GUROGU-563391 format. One line per field, with one value per residue: residue number from 0; residue in three letters; x, z, y of N, C-alpha, C in turn. Coordinates in pm, whole numbers, plus 50000, padded with zeros to 5 digits. Atoms other than C-alpha are relative to their C-alpha. Layout:
! residues N
i: (NUM_...)
aa: (ALA_...)
n_east: (X_...)
n_up: (Z_...)
n_north: (Y_...)
ca_east: (X_...)
ca_up: (Z_...)
ca_north: (Y_...)
c_east: (X_...)
c_up: (Z_...)
c_north: (Y_...)
***
This chain:
! residues 175
i: (0_1_2_3_4_5_6_7_8_9_10_11_12_13_14_15_16_17_18_19_20_21_22_23_24_25_26_27_28_29_30_31_32_33_34_35_36_37_38_39_40_41_42_43_44_45_46_47_48_49_50_51_52_53_54_55_56_57_58_59_60_61_62_63_64_65_66_67_68_69_70_71_72_73_74_75_76_77_78_79_80_81_82_83_84_85_86_87_88_89_90_91_92_93_94_95_96_97_98_99_100_101_102_103_104_105_106_107_108_109_110_111_112_113_114_115_116_117_118_119_120_121_122_123_124_125_126_127_128_129_130_131_132_133_134_135_136_137_138_139_140_141_142_143_144_145_146_147_148_149_150_151_152_153_154_155_156_157_158_159_160_161_162_163_164_165_166_167_168_169_170_171_172_173_174)
aa: (UNK_UNK_UNK_UNK_UNK_UNK_UNK_UNK_UNK_UNK_UNK_UNK_UNK_UNK_UNK_UNK_UNK_UNK_UNK_UNK_UNK_UNK_UNK_UNK_UNK_UNK_UNK_UNK_UNK_UNK_UNK_UNK_UNK_UNK_UNK_UNK_UNK_UNK_UNK_UNK_UNK_UNK_UNK_UNK_UNK_UNK_UNK_UNK_UNK_UNK_UNK_UNK_UNK_UNK_UNK_UNK_UNK_UNK_UNK_UNK_UNK_UNK_UNK_UNK_UNK_UNK_UNK_UNK_UNK_UNK_UNK_UNK_UNK_UNK_UNK_UNK_UNK_UNK_UNK_UNK_UNK_UNK_UNK_UNK_UNK_UNK_UNK_UNK_UNK_UNK_UNK_UNK_UNK_UNK_UNK_UNK_UNK_UNK_UNK_UNK_UNK_UNK_UNK_UNK_UNK_UNK_UNK_UNK_UNK_UNK_UNK_UNK_UNK_UNK_UNK_UNK_UNK_UNK_UNK_UNK_UNK_UNK_UNK_UNK_UNK_UNK_UNK_UNK_UNK_UNK_UNK_UNK_UNK_UNK_UNK_UNK_UNK_UNK_UNK_UNK_UNK_UNK_UNK_UNK_UNK_UNK_UNK_UNK_UNK_UNK_UNK_UNK_UNK_UNK_UNK_UNK_UNK_UNK_UNK_UNK_UNK_UNK_UNK_UNK_UNK_UNK_UNK_UNK_UNK_UNK_UNK_UNK_UNK_UNK_UNK)
n_east: (49950_50033_50061_49962_50109_49939_50094_49928_50086_49960_50037_50143_50081_50062_49910_49986_50131_50029_49897_50027_50113_49958_49905_50077_50078_49911_49894_49878_49931_49995_49877_50028_49883_50010_49960_49853_49960_50028_49901_49868_50001_49940_49857_49984_49935_50063_50117_49971_49919_50093_50093_49925_49973_50127_50030_49902_50038_50126_49970_49932_50097_50099_49938_49981_50130_50034_49913_50047_50132_50105_50088_49968_50071_49913_50066_49890_50048_49958_50105_49937_49991_49862_49938_50051_49931_49861_50004_50030_49891_49896_50046_50004_50140_50036_50094_50094_50115_50006_50128_49975_50113_49976_50100_50030_50121_50064_50064_49887_50023_49974_49854_49943_50028_49906_49867_49999_49992_49863_49911_50007_49906_49941_49897_49872_49996_50090_49922_50064_50012_50139_50079_49968_49867_50010_50072_49903_49905_50062_50030_49880_49975_50076_50078_50084_49987_49933_50090_50041_50005_50136_50017_50083_50040_50033_50126_50099_50010_49891_50046_49991_49857_49950_50057_49920_49870_50020_50026_49877_49903_50069_49986_50056_49900_49880_49899)
n_up: (50084_49947_50095_50004_50052_50044_50031_50058_50058_49970_49869_49975_50075_49907_49962_49854_49945_50020_49940_49856_49977_50032_49897_49881_50030_50016_49900_50080_49998_50120_50018_50080_50042_49946_49859_49999_50049_49898_49892_50051_50038_49889_50025_50101_50122_50124_50028_50081_49915_49899_50066_50034_49874_49953_50075_49960_49866_50013_50066_49902_49898_50067_50032_49873_49962_50099_49975_49878_50027_49948_50089_49989_50082_50030_50046_50070_50110_50124_50102_50130_50013_50010_49868_49921_50052_49950_49857_49980_50054_49897_49898_50029_49968_50059_49916_49948_50083_50009_50045_50021_50009_50044_49938_50082_49962_50125_49979_50002_49905_49866_49988_49987_49862_49912_50021_49943_49855_49967_50019_49884_49899_50065_49936_50071_50128_50094_50043_50113_49982_50020_50061_50143_50013_49984_50117_50111_49965_50025_50143_50068_49959_50053_49886_50042_49909_50042_50025_49876_49890_49967_49986_49886_50022_49872_50012_49947_49855_49947_49990_50136_50026_49922_50056_50120_49954_49940_50110_50077_49926_49956_49855_49935_50012_49918_50068)
n_north: (49893_49868_49907_49859_49919_49876_49892_49887_49898_49863_49946_49977_50097_50094_50109_50011_50038_50142_50086_50003_50091_50136_50039_50038_50121_50116_49994_50004_49871_49917_49924_49881_49923_49864_50001_49998_49867_49898_50011_49963_49858_49925_49987_49894_50046_49957_50085_50119_50089_50050_50091_50121_50070_50058_50121_50101_50048_50073_50127_50086_50042_50085_50129_50073_50056_50103_50115_50066_50056_49911_49925_49858_49902_49887_49877_49935_49915_50067_50000_50024_50146_50050_49989_50112_50118_49994_50030_50142_50082_50008_50094_50144_50028_50129_50075_49902_49960_49855_49947_49858_49910_49863_49912_49882_49927_49961_49871_49908_49889_50054_50015_49864_49954_50071_49944_49865_50016_50040_49884_49911_50048_50118_50082_49982_50072_49933_49884_49932_49855_49962_50107_49998_50059_50145_50051_50004_50106_50131_50014_50050_50138_50114_50049_50113_50114_50122_50111_50063_49904_49960_49855_49960_49861_49938_49925_50094_50012_50083_50139_50055_50020_50112_50123_50031_50049_50132_50093_50018_50081_50122_49995_50119_50107_49981_49921)
ca_east: (93290_93309_93137_93247_92965_93086_92887_93018_92876_92899_92869_92518_92398_92297_92604_92644_92272_92239_92574_92491_92159_92311_92592_92341_92130_92425_92648_92928_93188_93177_93507_93486_93755_93624_93677_94044_94076_93916_94158_94468_94361_94486_94840_94785_94904_94836_94501_94641_94898_94631_94387_94649_94746_94380_94333_94656_94548_94197_94330_94555_94278_94030_94273_94352_93981_93926_94224_94069_93739_93544_93242_93300_93096_93290_93161_93377_93327_93504_93220_93460_93449_93819_93920_93698_93850_94198_94108_93957_94253_94476_94276_94308_93941_93953_93756_93532_93184_93176_92841_92862_92617_92616_92437_92268_91996_91759_91598_91853_91693_91701_92067_92147_91979_92192_92506_92414_92364_92707_92867_92753_92978_93194_93397_93769_93710_93453_93680_93426_93381_93018_92734_92814_93180_93087_92836_93108_93347_93104_93015_93373_93340_93235_92959_92816_92742_92953_92796_92597_92625_92301_92176_92036_91841_91839_91538_91346_91222_91492_91279_91267_91643_91708_91470_91662_91989_91857_91727_92059_92261_92005_91977_91765_92056_92374_92619)
ca_up: (85257_85378_85211_85113_85064_84862_84859_84627_84489_84500_84815_84964_84779_85091_85143_85513_85585_85430_85551_85909_85888_85722_85976_86261_86091_86015_86309_86059_86069_85820_85692_85556_85356_85482_85847_85775_85578_85853_86115_85897_85798_86140_86004_85740_85449_85092_84969_84703_84948_85214_84973_84851_85209_85296_85017_85114_85479_85384_85151_85426_85689_85445_85331_85692_85762_85441_85518_85857_85694_85824_85654_85584_85459_85281_85226_84965_84718_84407_84175_83879_83756_83671_84019_84177_83951_84053_84423_84399_84196_84501_84704_84712_84696_84575_84869_84917_84782_84663_84636_84489_84520_84336_84547_84361_84409_84114_84267_84168_84375_84686_84621_84575_84911_85079_84924_85022_85379_85379_85255_85572_85788_85571_85713_85623_85344_85181_84994_84740_84689_84578_84455_84100_84151_84271_83987_83734_83916_83895_83530_83434_83584_83440_83687_83496_83708_83691_83555_83842_84056_84231_84210_84530_84487_84795_84656_84762_85115_85334_85386_85007_84980_85258_85109_84779_84967_85170_84852_84675_84951_85009_85374_85451_85340_85538_85448)
ca_north: (62666_63024_63318_63667_63916_64216_64540_64810_65132_65505_65711_65735_65426_65232_65011_65086_65054_64709_64575_64676_64491_64185_64176_64166_63899_63670_63767_63829_64106_64393_64528_64881_65056_65391_65291_65226_65549_65756_65621_65662_66015_66128_66091_66361_66152_66257_66118_65883_65738_65699_65537_65290_65203_65143_64893_64715_64691_64585_64316_64177_64171_64021_63750_63658_63609_63412_63187_63106_63008_63308_63455_63824_64117_64389_64743_64909_65194_65064_65158_65152_64793_64758_64880_64615_64350_64461_64448_64099_63973_64031_63778_63400_63295_62933_62788_63091_63157_63519_63696_64045_64333_64664_64924_65207_65467_65500_65810_66074_66350_66131_66049_66421_66498_66233_66378_66734_66615_66449_66770_66949_66732_66504_66217_66219_65965_66194_66431_66553_66925_66948_66731_66841_66744_66396_66350_66435_66200_65907_65976_65883_65534_65202_65121_64827_64522_64210_63896_63747_64061_64154_64513_64662_64987_65207_65394_65081_65031_64876_64564_64513_64560_64309_64053_64075_64026_63732_63568_63625_63462_63187_63278_62976_62756_62709_62982)
c_east: (49957_49945_50056_49887_50056_49891_50082_49899_50047_49955_49849_49909_49941_50089_50006_49870_49978_50106_49985_49889_50038_50096_49928_49924_50088_50104_50137_50060_49988_50134_49970_50130_49997_50038_50153_50050_49984_50100_50138_50009_50061_50148_50032_50080_49925_49891_50035_50083_49910_49903_50067_50028_49873_49967_50098_49965_49872_50020_50063_49903_49898_50058_50021_49870_49957_50081_49957_49857_49884_49912_50027_49908_50098_49918_50111_49944_50019_49887_50058_50036_50144_50073_49956_50067_50142_50006_49978_50113_50114_49966_50003_49863_49955_49899_49889_49889_49993_49864_50015_49870_50048_49886_49985_49879_49937_49929_50111_49982_50024_50150_50067_49978_50096_50140_50010_50010_50142_50098_49997_50097_50069_50100_50130_50005_49914_50063_49939_49972_49857_49926_50032_50138_49992_49922_50094_50102_49943_49967_50116_50021_49914_49928_49907_50019_50081_49895_49969_49994_49855_49995_49901_49973_49954_49883_49884_49995_50108_49957_50006_50145_50051_49944_50076_50136_49987_49975_50128_50100_49939_50008_49946_50095_50119_50103_50136)
c_up: (50061_49888_50018_49931_49971_49963_49951_49943_50039_50139_50006_49920_50089_50049_50151_50064_49987_50061_50152_50032_49973_50105_50127_49978_49999_50111_49934_50000_49865_50000_49903_49968_50064_50147_50012_49959_50109_50115_49952_49961_50109_49978_49888_49878_49878_49962_49922_50078_50103_49941_49967_50125_50052_49928_50034_50135_49991_49936_50098_50105_49940_49970_50126_50044_49906_50027_50124_49984_50052_49888_50025_49907_49976_49938_49941_49885_49866_49897_49864_49990_49997_50134_50090_49955_50053_50147_50023_49952_50101_50108_49949_50047_49959_50081_50057_49900_50006_49944_49994_49982_49953_50057_49917_50061_49872_50011_50014_50098_50144_50023_50018_50141_50098_49989_50059_50152_50042_49988_50119_50109_49947_50090_49922_49864_49893_49954_49879_50035_49991_49940_49851_49974_50007_49885_49881_50023_49965_49853_49922_50022_49925_50118_49960_50098_49938_49967_50134_50120_50019_50019_50113_49985_50131_49990_50048_50152_50048_50011_49863_49965_50072_49950_49876_50040_50058_49892_49923_50071_50049_50150_50069_49992_50089_49923_50050)
c_north: (50133_50089_50140_50075_50138_50099_50118_50099_50138_50041_50021_49907_49891_49887_49979_49955_49850_49909_49995_49901_49855_49947_49953_49870_49875_49987_49982_50140_50070_50072_50114_50074_50138_50006_50006_50137_50105_49995_50045_50147_50087_50026_50099_49957_50054_49898_49873_49897_49933_49898_49867_49916_49932_49870_49888_49940_49916_49863_49901_49948_49904_49862_49918_49935_49889_49874_49921_49946_50084_50053_50147_50079_50114_50112_50086_50083_49930_49984_49965_49851_49949_50011_49885_49870_49993_49964_49850_49910_49982_49897_49857_49951_49859_49919_50089_50027_50152_50040_50151_50078_50137_50084_50127_50071_50053_50135_50105_50116_49956_49985_50136_50055_49934_50060_50141_49994_49962_50117_50095_49959_49874_49927_50020_49932_50067_50131_50069_50145_50049_49882_49993_49936_49848_49936_49987_49889_49862_49978_49940_49850_49899_49936_49886_49884_49886_49895_49933_50093_50046_50151_50026_50149_50061_50098_49912_50011_49903_49854_49930_49973_49876_49868_49957_49941_49860_49895_49971_49910_49869_49986_49876_49880_50031_50080_49961)
***
């Protein structure tokens, strides 16, 4: 049985950090919605069109890998619970073990510093205007965890975060 490791959360919550480390440990590819967005942004499409296209492309690539029995790590924003449900509903996962992680940062000041740093040189997918704008944006979302979803706090030391992830996926067992 193959595995799909899903990491979701708001910007600057540690998704890329932990997925890079997990990818190296497991020798498993990471698919990132933001990577697709950043490449397609060169075509100057309107944000909503570009975002929709990214999710369609990501779904297709992810399904192709799942159908071939590959293990995959996915790094995706989709903090809003219903958006994540909608995304997962587009995938055929019957023979796939899905392990979900909600990345967060309990240290609000640390998270704000990360966001301020991103604002100095934002990637194309980072279309926020200010830290206050992004805080207001996230306040509107249902960011509650799914049943069985593991919470990873990027205010913790990275070794603590990775130990939680390894325990959640039962790394010592065959994935």
